[in-house]
All heavy atoms as a GROMACS GRO file, in nm:
protein
  617
    1MET      N    1  -0.059   1.608   2.770
    1MET     CA    2  -0.024   1.474   2.726
    1MET      C    3  -0.114   1.374   2.797
    1MET      O    4  -0.145   1.388   2.914
    1MET     CB    5   0.124   1.449   2.757
    1MET     CG    6   0.167   1.309   2.721
    1MET     SD    7   0.341   1.300   2.681
    1MET     CE    8   0.333   1.332   2.508
    2ASN      N    9  -0.154   1.272   2.727
    2ASN     CA   10  -0.241   1.168   2.782
    2ASN      C   11  -0.163   1.084   2.884
    2ASN      O   12  -0.056   1.035   2.856
    2ASN     CB   13  -0.291   1.079   2.669
    2ASN     CG   14  -0.397   0.982   2.714
    2ASN    OD1   15  -0.431   0.976   2.831
    2ASN    ND2   16  -0.449   0.906   2.621
    3ALA      N   17  -0.219   1.069   3.004
    3ALA     CA   18  -0.151   0.995   3.111
    3ALA      C   19  -0.166   0.845   3.096
    3ALA      O   20  -0.098   0.769   3.162
    3ALA     CB   21  -0.206   1.040   3.245
    4TYR      N   22  -0.254   0.801   3.009
    4TYR     CA   23  -0.280   0.658   2.994
    4TYR      C   24  -0.251   0.615   2.851
    4TYR      O   25  -0.277   0.689   2.757
    4TYR     CB   26  -0.426   0.626   3.028
    4TYR     CG   27  -0.460   0.662   3.170
    4TYR    CD1   28  -0.524   0.780   3.200
    4TYR    CD2   29  -0.426   0.576   3.274
    4TYR    CE1   30  -0.554   0.814   3.331
    4TYR    CE2   31  -0.455   0.609   3.404
    4TYR     CZ   32  -0.519   0.729   3.433
    4TYR     OH   33  -0.547   0.760   3.563
    5PRO      N   34  -0.201   0.494   2.834
    5PRO     CA   35  -0.176   0.446   2.698
    5PRO      C   36  -0.305   0.423   2.621
    5PRO      O   37  -0.410   0.399   2.680
    5PRO     CB   38  -0.101   0.314   2.718
    5PRO     CG   39  -0.112   0.281   2.862
    5PRO     CD   40  -0.161   0.401   2.936
    6ILE      N   41  -0.295   0.431   2.492
    6ILE     CA   42  -0.409   0.401   2.405
    6ILE      C   43  -0.420   0.250   2.394
    6ILE      O   44  -0.321   0.181   2.373
    6ILE     CB   45  -0.388   0.464   2.265
    6ILE    CG1   46  -0.387   0.616   2.278
    6ILE    CG2   47  -0.495   0.418   2.168
    6ILE    CD1   48  -0.352   0.686   2.149
    7ARG      N   49  -0.539   0.200   2.409
    7ARG     CA   50  -0.561   0.055   2.399
    7ARG      C   51  -0.576   0.016   2.252
    7ARG      O   52  -0.623   0.095   2.170
    7ARG     CB   53  -0.686   0.015   2.477
    7ARG     CG   54  -0.671   0.040   2.625
    7ARG     CD   55  -0.793  -0.012   2.699
    7ARG     NE   56  -0.779   0.011   2.840
    7ARG     CZ   57  -0.721  -0.075   2.923
    7ARG    NH1   58  -0.672  -0.187   2.878
    7ARG    NH2   59  -0.712  -0.047   3.052
    8PRO      N   60  -0.538  -0.108   2.219
    8PRO     CA   61  -0.548  -0.152   2.079
    8PRO      C   62  -0.687  -0.138   2.018
    8PRO      O   63  -0.700  -0.111   1.900
    8PRO     CB   64  -0.506  -0.300   2.086
    8PRO     CG   65  -0.419  -0.308   2.205
    8PRO     CD   66  -0.476  -0.209   2.304
    9ALA      N   67  -0.791  -0.153   2.098
    9ALA     CA   68  -0.927  -0.146   2.044
    9ALA      C   69  -0.989  -0.007   2.060
    9ALA      O   70  -1.109   0.009   2.039
    9ALA     CB   71  -1.014  -0.250   2.114
   10ASP      N   72  -0.910   0.092   2.093
   10ASP     CA   73  -0.962   0.227   2.113
   10ASP      C   74  -1.025   0.278   1.984
   10ASP      O   75  -0.961   0.279   1.879
   10ASP     CB   76  -0.848   0.320   2.156
   10ASP     CG   77  -0.898   0.455   2.204
   10ASP    OD1   78  -0.991   0.510   2.142
   10ASP    OD2   79  -0.843   0.505   2.303
   11PRO      N   80  -1.150   0.319   1.990
   11PRO     CA   81  -1.219   0.368   1.870
   11PRO      C   82  -1.153   0.492   1.810
   11PRO      O   83  -1.168   0.519   1.692
   11PRO     CB   84  -1.360   0.401   1.916
   11PRO     CG   85  -1.373   0.354   2.056
   11PRO     CD   86  -1.237   0.318   2.107
   12ALA      N   87  -1.076   0.565   1.888
   12ALA     CA   88  -1.012   0.687   1.838
   12ALA      C   89  -0.907   0.659   1.730
   12ALA      O   90  -0.875   0.748   1.653
   12ALA     CB   91  -0.946   0.762   1.954
   13ILE      N   92  -0.855   0.536   1.724
   13ILE     CA   93  -0.753   0.508   1.623
   13ILE      C   94  -0.804   0.422   1.509
   13ILE      O   95  -0.731   0.393   1.416
   13ILE     CB   96  -0.629   0.441   1.687
   13ILE    CG1   97  -0.664   0.309   1.752
   13ILE    CG2   98  -0.561   0.535   1.784
   13ILE    CD1   99  -0.543   0.229   1.797
   14ARG      N  100  -0.929   0.386   1.512
   14ARG     CA  101  -0.984   0.300   1.406
   14ARG      C  102  -0.988   0.369   1.270
   14ARG      O  103  -0.990   0.304   1.168
   14ARG     CB  104  -1.124   0.253   1.442
   14ARG     CG  105  -1.124   0.153   1.552
   14ARG     CD  106  -1.262   0.090   1.565
   14ARG     NE  107  -1.259  -0.016   1.662
   14ARG     CZ  108  -1.232  -0.143   1.631
   14ARG    NH1  109  -1.208  -0.176   1.508
   14ARG    NH2  110  -1.228  -0.234   1.725
   15HIS      N  111  -0.988   0.500   1.270
   15HIS     CA  112  -0.997   0.574   1.144
   15HIS      C  113  -0.861   0.596   1.077
   15HIS      O  114  -0.854   0.649   0.966
   15HIS     CB  115  -1.062   0.710   1.169
   15HIS     CG  116  -0.975   0.803   1.247
   15HIS    ND1  117  -0.962   0.793   1.384
   15HIS    CD2  118  -0.895   0.904   1.208
   15HIS    CE1  119  -0.877   0.886   1.425
   15HIS    NE2  120  -0.834   0.954   1.321
   16LEU      N  121  -0.751   0.556   1.143
   16LEU     CA  122  -0.618   0.579   1.085
   16LEU      C  123  -0.600   0.502   0.955
   16LEU      O  124  -0.633   0.385   0.946
   16LEU     CB  125  -0.509   0.538   1.183
   16LEU     CG  126  -0.494   0.621   1.309
   16LEU    CD1  127  -0.389   0.560   1.401
   16LEU    CD2  128  -0.458   0.764   1.275
   17THR      N  129  -0.546   0.570   0.857
   17THR     CA  130  -0.519   0.507   0.727
   17THR      C  131  -0.375   0.455   0.726
   17THR      O  132  -0.293   0.491   0.812
   17THR     CB  133  -0.536   0.609   0.613
   17THR    OG1  134  -0.436   0.710   0.627
   17THR    CG2  135  -0.675   0.671   0.615
   18SER      N  136  -0.345   0.376   0.627
   18SER     CA  137  -0.208   0.326   0.612
   18SER      C  138  -0.110   0.442   0.594
   18SER      O  139   0.002   0.437   0.646
   18SER     CB  140  -0.198   0.232   0.492
   18SER     OG  141  -0.267   0.114   0.518
   19ARG      N  142  -0.150   0.544   0.524
   19ARG     CA  143  -0.063   0.662   0.504
   19ARG      C  144  -0.036   0.733   0.637
   19ARG      O  145   0.077   0.774   0.665
   19ARG     CB  146  -0.126   0.758   0.405
   19ARG     CG  147  -0.050   0.891   0.401
   19ARG     CD  148  -0.088   0.973   0.285
   19ARG     NE  149   0.021   0.943   0.192
   19ARG     CZ  150   0.025   0.973   0.066
   19ARG    NH1  151  -0.077   1.033   0.012
   19ARG    NH2  152   0.126   0.945  -0.009
   20GLN      N  153  -0.137   0.748   0.721
   20GLN     CA  154  -0.118   0.813   0.850
   20GLN      C  155  -0.026   0.728   0.939
   20GLN      O  156   0.060   0.783   1.009
   20GLN     CB  157  -0.253   0.835   0.919
   20GLN     CG  158  -0.335   0.942   0.853
   20GLN     CD  159  -0.477   0.946   0.904
   20GLN    OE1  160  -0.542   0.843   0.920
   20GLN    NE2  161  -0.526   1.066   0.932
   21ILE      N  162  -0.041   0.599   0.935
   21ILE     CA  163   0.046   0.511   1.013
   21ILE      C  164   0.189   0.519   0.961
   21ILE      O  165   0.284   0.524   1.038
   21ILE     CB  166  -0.007   0.367   1.013
   21ILE    CG1  167  -0.135   0.363   1.097
   21ILE    CG2  168   0.095   0.270   1.068
   21ILE    CD1  169  -0.208   0.232   1.096
   22ALA      N  170   0.204   0.526   0.830
   22ALA     CA  171   0.338   0.541   0.772
   22ALA      C  172   0.402   0.671   0.821
   22ALA      O  173   0.522   0.674   0.854
   22ALA     CB  174   0.331   0.539   0.620
   23ASN      N  175   0.325   0.777   0.831
   23ASN     CA  176   0.377   0.904   0.882
   23ASN      C  177   0.418   0.893   1.028
   23ASN      O  178   0.519   0.950   1.070
   23ASN     CB  179   0.275   1.016   0.864
   23ASN     CG  180   0.257   1.057   0.720
   23ASN    OD1  181   0.345   1.034   0.636
   23ASN    ND2  182   0.143   1.115   0.688
   24LEU      N  183   0.342   0.818   1.107
   24LEU     CA  184   0.378   0.796   1.247
   24LEU      C  185   0.507   0.716   1.258
   24LEU      O  186   0.590   0.742   1.345
   24LEU     CB  187   0.265   0.723   1.321
   24LEU     CG  188   0.140   0.804   1.348
   24LEU    CD1  189   0.029   0.714   1.402
   24LEU    CD2  190   0.169   0.917   1.447
   25ILE      N  191   0.526   0.620   1.170
   25ILE     CA  192   0.649   0.540   1.170
   25ILE      C  193   0.768   0.630   1.138
   25ILE      O  194   0.871   0.622   1.204
   25ILE     CB  195   0.639   0.422   1.070
   25ILE    CG1  196   0.538   0.319   1.121
   25ILE    CG2  197   0.775   0.358   1.049
   25ILE    CD1  198   0.501   0.213   1.020
   26VAL      N  199   0.753   0.716   1.039
   26VAL     CA  200   0.861   0.810   1.004
   26VAL      C  201   0.892   0.900   1.124
   26VAL      O  202   1.009   0.924   1.157
   26VAL     CB  203   0.822   0.894   0.880
   26VAL    CG1  204   0.917   1.010   0.860
   26VAL    CG2  205   0.817   0.805   0.757
   27GLU      N  206   0.789   0.947   1.190
   27GLU     CA  207   0.807   1.034   1.306
   27GLU      C  208   0.876   0.960   1.420
   27GLU      O  209   0.968   1.014   1.484
   27GLU     CB  210   0.671   1.086   1.352
   27GLU     CG  211   0.679   1.199   1.451
   27GLU     CD  212   0.542   1.258   1.480
   27GLU    OE1  213   0.447   1.236   1.402
   27GLU    OE2  214   0.532   1.326   1.582
   28LEU      N  215   0.837   0.836   1.444
   28LEU     CA  216   0.901   0.757   1.550
   28LEU      C  217   1.047   0.731   1.516
   28LEU      O  218   1.134   0.738   1.603
   28LEU     CB  219   0.827   0.625   1.572
   28LEU     CG  220   0.887   0.534   1.679
   28LEU    CD1  221   0.888   0.604   1.815
   28LEU    CD2  222   0.811   0.404   1.688
   29ARG      N  223   1.076   0.702   1.391
   29ARG     CA  224   1.216   0.682   1.350
   29ARG      C  225   1.298   0.807   1.377
   29ARG      O  226   1.410   0.799   1.427
   29ARG     CB  227   1.224   0.646   1.202
   29ARG     CG  228   1.184   0.506   1.171
   29ARG     CD  229   1.194   0.482   1.023
   29ARG     NE  230   1.149   0.347   0.991
   29ARG     CZ  231   1.092   0.315   0.876
   29ARG    NH1  232   1.075   0.406   0.782
   29ARG    NH2  233   1.054   0.192   0.854
   30ALA      N  234   1.244   0.923   1.342
   30ALA     CA  235   1.316   1.049   1.360
   30ALA      C  236   1.335   1.080   1.509
   30ALA      O  237   1.446   1.113   1.552
   30ALA     CB  238   1.243   1.162   1.291
   31GLU      N  239   1.230   1.069   1.588
   31GLU     CA  240   1.239   1.104   1.729
   31GLU      C  241   1.306   0.995   1.812
   31GLU      O  242   1.366   1.023   1.915
   31GLU     CB  243   1.100   1.135   1.784
   31GLU     CG  244   1.042   1.262   1.724
   31GLU     CD  245   0.929   1.319   1.806
   31GLU    OE1  246   0.925   1.297   1.928
   31GLU    OE2  247   0.845   1.388   1.746
   32GLY      N  248   1.296   0.871   1.768
   32GLY     CA  249   1.351   0.762   1.845
   32GLY      C  250   1.494   0.726   1.812
   32GLY      O  251   1.557   0.648   1.884
   33ARG      N  252   1.547   0.782   1.706
   33ARG     CA  253   1.684   0.750   1.662
   33ARG      C  254   1.783   0.770   1.776
   33ARG      O  255   1.871   0.688   1.799
   33ARG     CB  256   1.721   0.837   1.542
   33ARG     CG  257   1.856   0.806   1.484
   33ARG     CD  258   1.882   0.884   1.355
   33ARG     NE  259   1.769   0.885   1.264
   33ARG     CZ  260   1.742   0.789   1.174
   33ARG    NH1  261   1.821   0.685   1.167
   33ARG    NH2  262   1.638   0.798   1.095
   34GLU      N  263   1.768   0.879   1.849
   34GLU     CA  264   1.857   0.910   1.961
   34GLU      C  265   1.857   0.799   2.066
   34GLU      O  266   1.955   0.779   2.137
   34GLU     CB  267   1.811   1.043   2.022
   34GLU     CG  268   1.881   1.085   2.146
   34GLU     CD  269   1.823   1.214   2.203
   34GLU    OE1  270   1.743   1.282   2.137
   34GLU    OE2  271   1.861   1.247   2.315
   35PHE      N  272   1.748   0.728   2.077
   35PHE     CA  273   1.732   0.624   2.178
   35PHE      C  274   1.752   0.483   2.122
   35PHE      O  275   1.727   0.385   2.189
   35PHE     CB  276   1.594   0.635   2.243
   35PHE     CG  277   1.565   0.773   2.292
   35PHE    CD1  278   1.477   0.855   2.225
   35PHE    CD2  279   1.629   0.823   2.405
   35PHE    CE1  280   1.451   0.983   2.270
   35PHE    CE2  281   1.604   0.951   2.450
   35PHE     CZ  282   1.514   1.031   2.382
   36GLY      N  283   1.791   0.475   1.996
   36GLY     CA  284   1.814   0.345   1.934
   36GLY      C  285   1.688   0.278   1.885
   36GLY      O  286   1.688   0.158   1.858
   37LEU      N  287   1.580   0.351   1.872
   37LEU     CA  288   1.454   0.294   1.824
   37LEU      C  289   1.450   0.304   1.671
   37LEU      O  290   1.397   0.398   1.614
   37LEU     CB  291   1.334   0.369   1.884
   37LEU     CG  292   1.322   0.362   2.034
   37LEU    CD1  293   1.210   0.453   2.082
   37LEU    CD2  294   1.297   0.219   2.079
   38LEU      N  295   1.509   0.205   1.607
   38LEU     CA  296   1.517   0.204   1.461
   38LEU      C  297   1.448   0.079   1.409
   38LEU      O  298   1.482  -0.032   1.448
   38LEU     CB  299   1.663   0.204   1.415
   38LEU     CG  300   1.750   0.318   1.470
   38LEU    CD1  301   1.894   0.296   1.429
   38LEU    CD2  302   1.698   0.451   1.421
   39TRP      N  303   1.353   0.096   1.321
   39TRP     CA  304   1.287  -0.016   1.256
   39TRP      C  305   1.284   0.013   1.107
   39TRP      O  306   1.184   0.057   1.053
   39TRP     CB  307   1.145  -0.034   1.308
   39TRP     CG  308   1.141  -0.093   1.443
   39TRP    CD1  309   1.177  -0.219   1.478
   39TRP    CD2  310   1.099  -0.028   1.563
   39TRP    NE1  311   1.160  -0.237   1.613
   39TRP    CE2  312   1.112  -0.122   1.667
   39TRP    CE3  313   1.052   0.099   1.592
   39TRP    CZ2  314   1.080  -0.093   1.798
   39TRP    CZ3  315   1.020   0.128   1.723
   39TRP    CH2  316   1.034   0.033   1.824
   40PRO      N  317   1.395  -0.014   1.038
   40PRO     CA  318   1.399   0.019   0.895
   40PRO      C  319   1.296  -0.057   0.813
   40PRO      O  320   1.256  -0.011   0.708
   40PRO     CB  321   1.542  -0.017   0.854
   40PRO     CG  322   1.596  -0.103   0.961
   40PRO     CD  323   1.519  -0.074   1.086
   41SER      N  324   1.254  -0.172   0.861
   41SER     CA  325   1.158  -0.250   0.783
   41SER      C  326   1.014  -0.226   0.828
   41SER      O  327   0.922  -0.285   0.771
   41SER     CB  328   1.190  -0.399   0.794
   41SER     OG  329   1.179  -0.441   0.929
   42ALA      N  330   0.992  -0.143   0.929
   42ALA     CA  331   0.855  -0.117   0.975
   42ALA      C  332   0.776  -0.047   0.866
   42ALA      O  333   0.825   0.043   0.799
   42ALA     CB  334   0.857  -0.032   1.101
   43GLN      N  335   0.655  -0.090   0.848
   43GLN     CA  336   0.566  -0.029   0.750
   43GLN      C  337   0.424  -0.061   0.790
   43GLN      O  338   0.400  -0.151   0.868
   43GLN     CB  339   0.596  -0.082   0.611
   43GLN     CG  340   0.580  -0.232   0.600
   43GLN     CD  341   0.622  -0.282   0.464
   43GLN    OE1  342   0.631  -0.206   0.369
   43GLN    NE2  343   0.650  -0.409   0.453
   44PRO      N  344   0.328   0.016   0.738
   44PRO     CA  345   0.190  -0.018   0.770
   44PRO      C  346   0.162  -0.160   0.724
   44PRO      O  347   0.203  -0.200   0.615
   44PRO     CB  348   0.107   0.082   0.689
   44PRO     CG  349   0.200   0.193   0.658
   44PRO     CD  350   0.338   0.132   0.652
   45GLY      N  351   0.100  -0.237   0.808
   45GLY     CA  352   0.074  -0.377   0.776
   45GLY      C  353  -0.036  -0.391   0.673
   45GLY      O  354  -0.125  -0.308   0.663
   46GLY      N  355  -0.028  -0.497   0.598
   46GLY     CA  356  -0.134  -0.528   0.504
   46GLY      C  357  -0.249  -0.596   0.576
   46GLY      O  358  -0.354  -0.618   0.520
   47THR      N  359  -0.228  -0.627   0.703
   47THR     CA  360  -0.328  -0.697   0.780
   47THR      C  361  -0.416  -0.600   0.856
   47THR      O  362  -0.366  -0.506   0.918
   47THR     CB  363  -0.260  -0.791   0.883
   47THR    OG1  364  -0.171  -0.875   0.813
   47THR    CG2  365  -0.361  -0.874   0.957
   48VAL      N  366  -0.543  -0.620   0.850
   48VAL     CA  367  -0.638  -0.543   0.929
   48VAL      C  368  -0.706  -0.641   1.022
   48VAL      O  369  -0.758  -0.744   0.978
   48VAL     CB  370  -0.741  -0.471   0.839
   48VAL    CG1  371  -0.844  -0.401   0.923
   48VAL    CG2  372  -0.672  -0.374   0.745
   49LEU      N  373  -0.702  -0.612   1.149
   49LEU     CA  374  -0.762  -0.698   1.250
   49LEU      C  375  -0.870  -0.621   1.322
   49LEU      O  376  -0.843  -0.518   1.384
   49LEU     CB  377  -0.654  -0.745   1.349
   49LEU     CG  378  -0.698  -0.836   1.461
   49LEU    CD1  379  -0.748  -0.970   1.405
   49LEU    CD2  380  -0.582  -0.861   1.555
   50ASN      N  381  -0.992  -0.667   1.312
   50ASN     CA  382  -1.105  -0.598   1.376
   50ASN      C  383  -1.112  -0.450   1.338
   50ASN      O  384  -1.135  -0.366   1.422
   50ASN     CB  385  -1.098  -0.613   1.528
   50ASN     CG  386  -1.113  -0.755   1.573
   50ASN    OD1  387  -1.181  -0.834   1.508
   50ASN    ND2  388  -1.050  -0.790   1.682
   51GLY      N  389  -1.082  -0.420   1.215
   51GLY     CA  390  -1.089  -0.282   1.167
   51GLY      C  391  -0.966  -0.200   1.196
   51GLY      O  392  -0.963  -0.081   1.171
   52GLN      N  393  -0.861  -0.260   1.249
   52GLN     CA  394  -0.740  -0.188   1.283
   52GLN      C  395  -0.627  -0.228   1.188
   52GLN      O  396  -0.606  -0.345   1.164
   52GLN     CB  397  -0.695  -0.222   1.425
   52GLN     CG  398  -0.799  -0.190   1.530
   52GLN     CD  399  -0.754  -0.243   1.664
   52GLN    OE1  400  -0.648  -0.208   1.711
   52GLN    NE2  401  -0.834  -0.329   1.722
   53VAL      N  402  -0.556  -0.128   1.137
   53VAL     CA  403  -0.440  -0.155   1.053
   53VAL      C  404  -0.326  -0.190   1.146
   53VAL      O  405  -0.299  -0.119   1.243
   53VAL     CB  406  -0.402  -0.032   0.968
   53VAL    CG1  407  -0.277  -0.060   0.886
   53VAL    CG2  408  -0.517   0.008   0.877
   54LEU      N  409  -0.257  -0.300   1.119
   54LEU     CA  410  -0.144  -0.340   1.202
   54LEU      C  411  -0.015  -0.284   1.144
   54LEU      O  412  -0.006  -0.257   1.026
   54LEU     CB  413  -0.136  -0.493   1.211
   54LEU     CG  414  -0.256  -0.563   1.271
   54LEU    CD1  415  -0.233  -0.714   1.272
   54LEU    CD2  416  -0.285  -0.513   1.411
   55VAL      N  417   0.084  -0.266   1.229
   55VAL     CA  418   0.215  -0.218   1.188
   55VAL      C  419   0.304  -0.341   1.173
   55VAL      O  420   0.308  -0.426   1.262
   55VAL     CB  421   0.274  -0.122   1.294
   55VAL    CG1  422   0.413  -0.078   1.254
   55VAL    CG2  423   0.183  -0.002   1.312
   56SER      N  424   0.375  -0.350   1.062
   56SER     CA  425   0.456  -0.468   1.035
   56SER      C  426   0.595  -0.459   1.096
   56SER      O  427   0.694  -0.437   1.030
   56SER     CB  428   0.467  -0.491   0.884
   56SER     OG  429   0.344  -0.526   0.831
   57PHE      N  430   0.602  -0.467   1.225
   57PHE     CA  431   0.727  -0.502   1.292
   57PHE      C  432   0.689  -0.593   1.407
   57PHE      O  433   0.703  -0.566   1.523
   57PHE     CB  434   0.813  -0.382   1.337
   57PHE     CG  435   0.753  -0.286   1.436
   57PHE    CD1  436   0.760  -0.311   1.571
   57PHE    CD2  437   0.692  -0.171   1.394
   57PHE    CE1  438   0.708  -0.222   1.663
   57PHE    CE2  439   0.639  -0.081   1.485
   57PHE     CZ  440   0.647  -0.107   1.619
   58GLY      N  441   0.630  -0.705   1.368
   58GLY     CA  442   0.581  -0.801   1.463
   58GLY      C  443   0.428  -0.800   1.470
   58GLY      O  444   0.371  -0.853   1.562
   59ASN      N  445   0.365  -0.736   1.372
   59ASN     CA  446   0.219  -0.727   1.367
   59ASN      C  447   0.158  -0.676   1.496
   59ASN      O  448   0.072  -0.737   1.556
   59ASN     CB  449   0.156  -0.861   1.329
   59ASN     CG  450   0.166  -0.886   1.181
   59ASN    OD1  451   0.178  -0.793   1.103
   59ASN    ND2  452   0.161  -1.011   1.142
   60VAL      N  453   0.207  -0.561   1.539
   60VAL     CA  454   0.152  -0.498   1.658
   60VAL      C  455   0.043  -0.400   1.618
   60VAL      O  456   0.043  -0.349   1.506
   60VAL     CB  457   0.262  -0.424   1.738
   60VAL    CG1  458   0.368  -0.520   1.786
   60VAL    CG2  459   0.323  -0.312   1.659
   61PRO      N  460  -0.050  -0.373   1.707
   61PRO     CA  461  -0.153  -0.274   1.675
   61PRO      C  462  -0.091  -0.134   1.662
   61PRO      O  463   0.013  -0.105   1.722
   61PRO     CB  464  -0.248  -0.279   1.794
   61PRO     CG  465  -0.213  -0.400   1.871
   61PRO     CD  466  -0.072  -0.436   1.836
   62ALA      N  467  -0.157  -0.049   1.588
   62ALA     CA  468  -0.110   0.089   1.572
   62ALA      C  469  -0.102   0.159   1.706
   62ALA      O  470  -0.020   0.250   1.724
   62ALA     CB  471  -0.203   0.165   1.478
   63SER      N  472  -0.181   0.117   1.803
   63SER     CA  473  -0.176   0.179   1.935
   63SER      C  474  -0.037   0.164   1.997
   63SER      O  475   0.009   0.254   2.068
   63SER     CB  476  -0.282   0.118   2.027
   63SER     OG  477  -0.261  -0.022   2.041
   64THR      N  478   0.031   0.054   1.971
   64THR     CA  479   0.166   0.034   2.023
   64THR      C  480   0.260   0.139   1.967
   64THR      O  481   0.342   0.198   2.039
   64THR     CB  482   0.217  -0.107   1.991
   64THR    OG1  483   0.129  -0.202   2.049
   64THR    CG2  484   0.359  -0.130   2.043
   65LEU      N  485   0.250   0.166   1.840
   65LEU     CA  486   0.331   0.268   1.775
   65LEU      C  487   0.303   0.406   1.836
   65LEU      O  488   0.396   0.479   1.870
   65LEU     CB  489   0.301   0.269   1.625
   65LEU     CG  490   0.364   0.378   1.541
   65LEU    CD1  491   0.515   0.359   1.535
   65LEU    CD2  492   0.306   0.376   1.402
   66ILE      N  493   0.177   0.438   1.853
   66ILE     CA  494   0.138   0.568   1.908
   66ILE      C  495   0.187   0.581   2.052
   66ILE      O  496   0.240   0.684   2.092
   66ILE     CB  497  -0.014   0.586   1.898
   66ILE    CG1  498  -0.055   0.598   1.751
   66ILE    CG2  499  -0.059   0.709   1.978
   66ILE    CD1  500  -0.203   0.588   1.727
   67ASN      N  501   0.172   0.475   2.131
   67ASN     CA  502   0.215   0.479   2.271
   67ASN      C  503   0.366   0.492   2.282
   67ASN      O  504   0.418   0.565   2.367
   67ASN     CB  505   0.166   0.355   2.346
   67ASN     CG  506   0.016   0.355   2.365
   67ASN    OD1  507  -0.046   0.460   2.375
   67ASN    ND2  508  -0.042   0.238   2.370
   68LEU      N  509   0.439   0.424   2.197
   68LEU     CA  510   0.585   0.433   2.198
   68LEU      C  511   0.630   0.573   2.160
   68LEU      O  512   0.720   0.631   2.222
   68LEU     CB  513   0.645   0.328   2.104
   68LEU     CG  514   0.796   0.312   2.106
   68LEU    CD1  515   0.848   0.287   2.246
   68LEU    CD2  516   0.836   0.198   2.014
   69LEU      N  517   0.567   0.631   2.061
   69LEU     CA  518   0.599   0.768   2.021
   69LEU      C  519   0.569   0.865   2.135
   69LEU      O  520   0.648   0.956   2.162
   69LEU     CB  521   0.520   0.805   1.895
   69LEU     CG  522   0.551   0.937   1.828
   69LEU    CD1  523   0.699   0.950   1.797
   69LEU    CD2  524   0.469   0.952   1.701
   70ALA      N  525   0.460   0.844   2.205
   70ALA     CA  526   0.425   0.930   2.320
   70ALA      C  527   0.529   0.918   2.430
   70ALA      O  528   0.566   1.018   2.492
   70ALA     CB  529   0.287   0.893   2.373
   71LEU      N  530   0.579   0.798   2.454
   71LEU     CA  531   0.683   0.779   2.556
   71LEU      C  532   0.811   0.852   2.520
   71LEU      O  533   0.874   0.915   2.605
   71LEU     CB  534   0.711   0.630   2.576
   71LEU     CG  535   0.606   0.551   2.650
   71LEU    CD1  536   0.638   0.402   2.645
   71LEU    CD2  537   0.594   0.599   2.794
   72VAL      N  538   0.850   0.845   2.394
   72VAL     CA  539   0.971   0.914   2.349
   72VAL      C  540   0.954   1.064   2.368
   72VAL      O  541   1.043   1.133   2.419
   72VAL     CB  542   1.004   0.880   2.202
   72VAL    CG1  543   1.112   0.971   2.146
   72VAL    CG2  544   1.045   0.734   2.190
   73ARG      N  545   0.839   1.117   2.329
   73ARG     CA  546   0.813   1.261   2.344
   73ARG      C  547   0.814   1.302   2.491
   73ARG      O  548   0.870   1.405   2.527
   73ARG     CB  549   0.680   1.297   2.281
   73ARG     CG  550   0.682   1.291   2.132
   73ARG     CD  551   0.544   1.317   2.078
   73ARG     NE  552   0.542   1.317   1.933
   73ARG     CZ  553   0.433   1.304   1.862
   73ARG    NH1  554   0.316   1.290   1.922
   73ARG    NH2  555   0.438   1.304   1.732
   74GLU      N  556   0.750   1.223   2.574
   74GLU     CA  557   0.744   1.254   2.717
   74GLU      C  558   0.885   1.251   2.778
   74GLU      O  559   0.920   1.336   2.859
   74GLU     CB  560   0.653   1.155   2.789
   74GLU     CG  561   0.626   1.193   2.933
   74GLU     CD  562   0.520   1.107   2.997
   74GLU    OE1  563   0.452   1.032   2.927
   74GLU    OE2  564   0.508   1.117   3.120
   75PHE      N  565   0.964   1.152   2.741
   75PHE     CA  566   1.100   1.145   2.792
   75PHE      C  567   1.179   1.269   2.756
   75PHE      O  568   1.252   1.323   2.838
   75PHE     CB  569   1.170   1.019   2.738
   75PHE     CG  570   1.309   1.004   2.788
   75PHE    CD1  571   1.334   0.957   2.916
   75PHE    CD2  572   1.417   1.039   2.708
   75PHE    CE1  573   1.464   0.945   2.964
   75PHE    CE2  574   1.547   1.026   2.754
   75PHE     CZ  575   1.570   0.980   2.881
   76ARG      N  576   1.163   1.316   2.633
   76ARG     CA  577   1.235   1.436   2.590
   76ARG      C  578   1.193   1.558   2.670
   76ARG      O  579   1.273   1.647   2.698
   76ARG     CB  580   1.210   1.463   2.442
   76ARG     CG  581   1.289   1.374   2.355
   76ARG     CD  582   1.284   1.420   2.215
   76ARG     NE  583   1.390   1.353   2.144
   76ARG     CZ  584   1.408   1.363   2.017
   76ARG    NH1  585   1.329   1.437   1.946
   76ARG    NH2  586   1.507   1.298   1.960
   77LEU      N  587   1.067   1.566   2.709
   77LEU     CA  588   1.018   1.680   2.786
   77LEU      C  589   1.077   1.686   2.927
   77LEU      O  590   1.100   1.793   2.981
   77LEU     CB  591   0.865   1.675   2.798
   77LEU     CG  592   0.785   1.713   2.676
   77LEU    CD1  593   0.637   1.689   2.701
   77LEU    CD2  594   0.809   1.858   2.638
   78TYR      N  595   1.101   1.570   2.986
   78TYR     CA  596   1.137   1.564   3.127
   78TYR      C  597   1.284   1.528   3.153
   78TYR      O  598   1.321   1.506   3.266
   78TYR     CB  599   1.047   1.466   3.201
   78TYR     CG  600   0.904   1.513   3.201
   78TYR    CD1  601   0.809   1.451   3.120
   78TYR    CD2  602   0.865   1.622   3.278
   78TYR    CE1  603   0.679   1.495   3.119
   78TYR    CE2  604   0.735   1.666   3.276
   78TYR     CZ  605   0.641   1.604   3.197
   78TYR     OH  606   0.513   1.648   3.195
   79ARG      N  607   1.365   1.523   3.052
   79ARG     CA  608   1.505   1.490   3.080
   79ARG      C  609   1.588   1.612   3.102
   79ARG      O  610   1.559   1.719   3.093
   79ARG     CB  611   1.565   1.403   2.971
   79ARG     CG  612   1.578   1.473   2.838
   79ARG     CD  613   1.646   1.382   2.742
   79ARG     NE  614   1.636   1.443   2.612
   79ARG     CZ  615   1.721   1.424   2.518
   79ARG    NH1  616   1.822   1.345   2.536
   79ARG    NH2  617   1.708   1.480   2.402
   0.00000   0.00000   0.00000
């Protein structure tokens, strides 16, 4: 597991498509439900900022979604 969060401008996530981000949202909903992480209105954003697709739950970068999912997974491993 990566010990450091992904930064919003990380080139590794610039290639993510809206469909891939939608899949990450579904995964976060499934894994985060136990912890109350529910965003029924979250969806891939129509906004692209500096080549990055934003997630529409406050227009956060996709890196925030990925980092949050990583935290949920890590918590499950160590509890």
